[in-house]
Residue, then its C-alpha position, 0 to 999 in steps of 0.5 A: m496321503i491320497k488328498e481324498f483322505s486327507l482330515e486337514g482342516k477338519v474337526a471331529l467329536v467323537t463320543g466313546a473316545g476314552r478307550g479302545i474303538g473310539r480312541a483308535i478312531a480319535s488318534t486316526f483321525a489325527e493322524a490323518g489332520a484331525d482337531i478332536v474332541a474326545a468326550s467320555r465319563t472317564p477323565q483319566e482315559l480322556d487324558e491319556t486318549a488327548e497324549e496319543v492324539m497331540m502325538h499326531g501333532r494335533r489339537c484335542v480337547t477333552v469333555p467329560t460326557d455322560i452321553n445319558n445327561a442334556d446338559q452335559v451333551k449340551r455342554l459338549v456340544d458348545t465345548a466344541l463349538a466355542m474351541f472351533g466354530k465348527i463340526d465337521i464330523l461325529v462319531n457315536n461310539a458310546g454304548l453299553d453292551s448286555l450280558k444278560m437274557t432278557i427274558p430267562v428261559p427254563g433250561a438256559e441255566n443248562m447252556k454254556l454261556a449260563q456256566l462261564i457268565p455268574d449274570f447270565n441268566e439273572p433278569l434284565t431289570d427296567d433300570e438296565w434295559n432302559k439304561i441301555w436303550n438311552t445310551n445307546v439309542k436317545g443319547g447318540y440322537d440327542l447328539t446328534r440333533l444338538v450338531i446337525p444346525n452347525m453341518i447344515q450350516n456349512k452344508k456338508g458334515k460326516i456322522i458316523n454311527i458304530v453299531s455292531t454285528s448284533a444288529i444282524k445277527y443275533t444271540a441270546l447272550q446279548g439281551v436288548y442289546p441287539a434291538t439297540k444296534a438294529a434301532i441305529v442303523a434305521l435311524s442312520r438310514s433315515l437319516a441320511n435321507e433327511l439330511a443329503g440335501f445338505n451334503i451330510t452324509v450318514n453312515c454306520i460300521g458294524p464291528g465283529g469281535v475287537v480287541t479291547a471292545m465292550p464285550d471283554s469277556i469275550h477276550s478274557n475267556g478263553e472257551i467264550s474265545q474260542d467259540y467265537l472265532r469258530s464262527v469267525p472265516l479270519g480266524r481272528f479278533g479286529e483290532p481297533r485301528e481297522v474301526g479306525l481306518l474304516a472310519l476315516y473313510l467315512a469322514s473323508e472326502a473318499s466317502d462323498y457318495m455313500t449315505g445311509q449304508t452299514l458297513y461290517l468289519d466282522g472278520g466274515y462272521t455276520i456270513s458264515 
């Protein structure tokens, strides 16, 4: 391995690590030499992630965590520091999607998506809005604030926030979701400025359609899938490992001169 890409001796905390992109990132980091603290809400999925990590000969601590629960988030960080004494890399990947319009409008029921997704034209409730916002934005922010003091103490750190192409390219399908991802991009740029003097970088990855990623209906519904792929110049969905490999770059010394950036891994979707 090129030494600048090695994560040997590093500790990475990954949220949403039970499946999909989060699991792929945890596994890729382990393959590059990192020990992993894996968090998600589902213990069984975390156990499967731990098996992948340990196949690469690395340690994996699993911590079932609801990112909306402040006590659980604190326990997550406390557990990581108790086990490893440091957190070199934080990946904020936990998130929720929305498959409802923010405000139903006249005629929306005639849209193709309304025919394919039963709840598409249902009103987005206040509880749904708050849960998505708190999970995607506040939860990751709260976790970041708890991790930063250890990184400052060690005078280095890598923070990677997983966003989405919807941060810059919106559809009626996603409701509040694009607002949360755009907010994370802006927050990441602010944090990158604040933390640069401590050798802590903050960057985002914006995946497009990735197999097993959150918008499962895109992949399970053939008509929606084909409509989406017509907007992707490379003509295919991405794979979770491809996101993991880009995250490896941002987590490694190879990216030490990059901060405050958002890299869109989308097959060209955002330029089409």
